[in-house]
C-alpha positions in Angstrom: 0.0 0.0 0.0 1.1 3.5 -0.7 2.1 6.3 1.6 -0.4 9.1 0.7 -0.2 12.8 1.2 -3.8 13.9 1.5 -4.8 17.5 2.2 -6.8 18.1 5.4 -9.7 19.5 3.4 -10.0 16.3 1.4 -10.1 14.2 4.6 -12.6 16.6 6.2 -15.0 16.6 3.2 -14.8 12.9 2.2 -14.2 11.3 5.6 -11.3 9.3 7.0 -12.7 5.9 5.8 -12.7 7.0 2.2 -9.2 8.5 2.5 -7.9 5.3 4.1 -9.3 3.2 1.2 -7.5 5.3 -1.4 -4.2 3.4 -0.8 -6.0 0.3 -2.2 -7.6 2.2 -5.1 -4.3 3.2 -6.7 -1.7 0.8 -8.2 2.1 1.0 -9.0 1.4 0.6 -12.7 -0.8 3.7 -12.8 0.4 6.9 -14.3 1.2 10.1 -12.5 -1.3 12.8 -13.3 1.5 15.3 -13.9 4.5 13.6 -15.5 2.8 10.5 -16.9 5.3 8.0 -15.7 4.5 5.0 -13.6 3.5 5.7 -10.0 5.8 3.0 -8.7 5.8 2.4 -4.9 7.0 5.8 -3.6 4.9 8.4 -1.7 1.9 9.9 -3.6 0.0 13.1 -3.4 -3.8 13.1 -4.0 -5.8 15.9 -5.6 -9.5 16.1 -5.5 -11.5 17.5 -8.4 -15.2 18.2 -7.8 -17.6 18.4 -10.7 -21.0 20.2 -10.8 -22.9 16.8 -10.4 -21.4 16.0 -7.0 -18.7 13.5 -8.3 -15.3 13.9 -6.8 -12.4 12.5 -8.9 -9.3 11.7 -6.9 -6.1 11.7 -8.9 -2.7 10.3 -7.8 0.6 12.2 -8.4 4.1 11.5 -7.4 4.7 13.4 -4.2 7.5 15.4 -5.9 5.2 16.3 -8.9 2.3 17.9 -7.2 1.0 18.9 -3.8 -2.3 17.6 -2.4 -5.3 19.8 -2.5 -9.1 20.3 -3.2 -10.0 21.9 -6.5 -13.6 22.9 -7.4 -13.1 22.1 -11.1 -13.9 19.0 -13.2 -11.1 16.6 -13.9 -12.1 15.5 -17.4 -9.5 17.6 -19.1 -6.7 16.8 -16.7 -6.8 13.0 -16.6 -5.1 10.7 -19.1 -6.9 7.5 -20.3 -7.1 5.1 -17.4 -4.4 2.5 -16.8 -5.9 -0.8 -15.9 -4.8 -4.3 -14.7 -6.5 -7.6 -15.6 -5.9 -11.3 -15.2 -7.7 -14.3 -16.5 -8.7 -17.0 -14.0 -11.8 -18.9 -13.0 -14.2 -18.7 -10.1 -16.7 -21.0 -8.4 -20.3 -19.8 -8.5 -23.3 -21.4 -6.8 -26.2 -21.2 -9.1 -29.8 -21.2 -7.9 -29.2 -20.0 -4.4 -27.2 -17.2 -2.6 -23.7 -18.3 -1.8 -24.3 -17.9 1.9 -26.9 -20.7 1.6 -24.6 -23.1 -0.3 -24.6 -25.6 2.6 -28.3 -26.2 2.1 -27.6 -27.8 -1.3 -31.2 -27.5 -2.2 -32.9 -28.4 -5.5 -31.6 -26.5 -8.4 -28.4 -25.5 -6.6 -25.2 -26.2 -8.7 -21.6 -25.3 -8.3 -20.0 -24.1 -11.6 -16.4 -23.3 -12.6 -16.7 -20.1 -14.6 -14.0 -18.3 -16.7 -13.4 -14.9 -15.2 -11.5 -11.8 -16.4 -10.7 -10.0 -13.2 -10.2 -6.2 -13.8 -9.0 -3.2 -11.8 -10.3 -0.5 -14.2 -8.2 2.5 -13.1 -4.9 2.5 -11.2 -4.4 6.3 -10.9 -7.9 7.7 -10.4 -10.8 7.0 -8.1 -14.3 8.5 -8.3 -16.6 9.0 -5.4 -20.1 10.5 -5.1 -20.4 13.1 -2.4 -23.5 12.6 -0.3 -22.7 14.7 2.7 -20.0 15.9 5.1 -17.6 13.0 5.6 -19.8 10.6 3.6 -19.2 9.3 0.1 -19.9 6.2 -2.0 -17.9 4.5 -4.7 -19.1 6.2 -7.9 -17.0 3.9 -10.1 -18.7 0.8 -8.8 -22.1 2.5 -9.1 -21.5 3.1 -12.8 -20.7 -0.6 -13.4 -23.7 -1.7 -11.4 -25.8 0.5 -13.7 -24.5 -1.5 -16.6 -25.8 -4.7 -15.0 -22.8 -5.8 -12.9 -23.9 -7.3 -9.5 -22.7 -9.2 -6.5 -22.5 -13.0 -7.0 -25.6 -13.9 -5.0 -27.7 -11.5 -7.1 -26.2 -12.8 -10.3 -26.7 -16.4 -9.3 -30.5 -15.8 -8.9 -30.8 -13.9 -12.2 -29.7 -16.7 -14.5 -29.9 -16.6 -17.5 -27.8 -13.5 -17.3 -28.3 -10.3 -19.2 -25.1 -9.4 -21.0 -23.1 -6.4 -19.9 -20.7 -6.6 -22.8 -19.2 -9.0 -25.2 -16.2 -11.3 -25.3 -13.9 -12.9 -27.8 -10.6 -14.8 -28.0 -7.6 -14.0 -30.0 -4.8 -16.5 -30.8 -1.2 -15.2 -31.1 1.6 -17.7 -31.7 1.1 -20.4 -29.2 -0.9 -18.3 -26.8 -4.5 -17.2 -26.5 -5.8 -13.9 -25.1 -9.2 -13.4 -23.6 -10.7 -10.1 -24.5 -13.9 -8.3 -23.2 -15.6 -5.0 -23.8 -18.1 -3.4 -21.5 -19.3 0.2 -21.1 -17.0 1.4 -23.9 -13.9 -0.1 -22.2 -11.8 -3.0 -23.4 -9.7 -5.3 -21.3 -7.7 -8.4 -22.0 -5.3 -11.0 -20.5 -3.6 -14.2 -21.5 -5.5 -17.4 -21.0 -3.3 -19.3 -18.6 -3.5 -22.2 -18.3 -4.6 -22.8 -21.9 -7.5 -25.0 -20.6 -9.1 -21.7 -19.5 -9.8 -20.9 -23.2 -11.5 -24.2 -23.5 -13.7 -23.4 -20.5 -14.7 -20.1 -22.2 -15.9 -22.1 -25.2 -17.8 -24.6 -23.1 -19.5 -21.9 -21.1 -20.1 -19.6 -24.1 -18.6 -16.5 -22.6 -16.6 -14.9 -19.8 -17.6 -13.4 -16.5 -16.1 -9.9 -16.0 -15.2 -9.2 -12.4 -14.6 -5.5 -11.4 -12.7 -4.7 -8.3 -11.7 -1.2 -7.4 -9.7 -2.1 -4.2 -7.7 -5.2 -5.1 -4.7 -6.1 -7.3 -6.2 -8.7 -9.7 -2.9 -10.7 -9.9 -2.5 -11.0 -6.2 -6.2 -11.8 -5.6 -6.3 -14.5 -8.3 -3.1 -16.2 -7.0 -5.2 -17.7 -4.2 -8.5 -19.3 -5.4 -9.9 -19.3 -1.9 -9.2 -15.6 -1.4 -10.8 -14.8 -4.8 -13.9 -16.8 -4.0 -14.2 -15.1 -0.6 -13.8 -11.7 -2.2 -16.5 -12.5 -4.8 -18.9 -13.8 -2.1 -18.2 -10.8 0.1 -19.1 -8.2 -2.6 -15.6 -6.9 -3.1 -15.9 -8.0 -6.7 -19.0 -7.3 -8.9 -19.7 -9.6 -11.8 -21.1 -9.2 -15.3 -21.6 -11.6 -18.1 -20.0 -11.2 -21.5 -21.1 -13.8 -24.1 -18.6 -15.1 -26.6 -18.9 -13.2 -29.8 -18.7 -15.2 -33.1 -18.1 -18.9 -33.4 -14.5 -19.1 -32.1 -13.3 -22.5 -31.1 -10.1 -23.6 -29.4 -8.3 -26.7 -30.5 -8.6 -29.3 -27.8 -11.6 -27.7 -26.2 -13.4 -31.0 -25.7 -10.5 -32.1 -23.6 -10.3 -28.7 -21.9 -14.0 -28.9 -20.9 -12.8 -30.9 -18.0 -11.0 -27.9 -16.5 -12.0 -27.2 -13.0 -11.0 -24.6 -10.4 -9.2 -25.9 -7.3 -9.3 -24.0 -4.0 -6.3 -24.0 -1.7 
């Protein structure tokens, strides 16, 4: 987590919980709002830009590039395109009942291994909606929920799922990349292991998992941690059906691919 320089006015207006969460919202691979180079792991300064519609955009800068402060101007003209991080993995979903009721194993309840593209959509900005002194909500997550992304328990009960975007696969040399588009944004990651591409074919699409507070690579490295984060609402999910008729060689064999929890 970063060491953040946050102006007192930002803390007072947004609240300490929101400020404390910022260290998880930014990532080393993000780009400084001033010089454009990678944020790295050094100290950061945070500037808050408030728009006319009550949305506050928090932008990360190298501590030596800018001082922290509150500005009553919109950030649209100041921010570069978002730097994102994504990793392809799989997750276990319980279909037909909320995950917290999985022990009931009632009729219609089924555990499925689903292909998942886990995405942190912005590593240098965070948007919050100002609702009162010291009180804000995650505006980035709200926007994705408006597109149809939802917590896993809600998604499980809503099957068949309404698409939030589309997915496709692209072969390059001996590798395969999983690609998705949602809300005008496009993300991709290599399919590793290759059997994951076969699972995409079998399921007919990819789940997109949006997390604003976690490093996708680190979260996906432990299946149990990932499944707990999904069940706890730290990751919201949306369905992207596979576009076209792409097939992966060996997909019949790959259909046996299953997640393993540790």
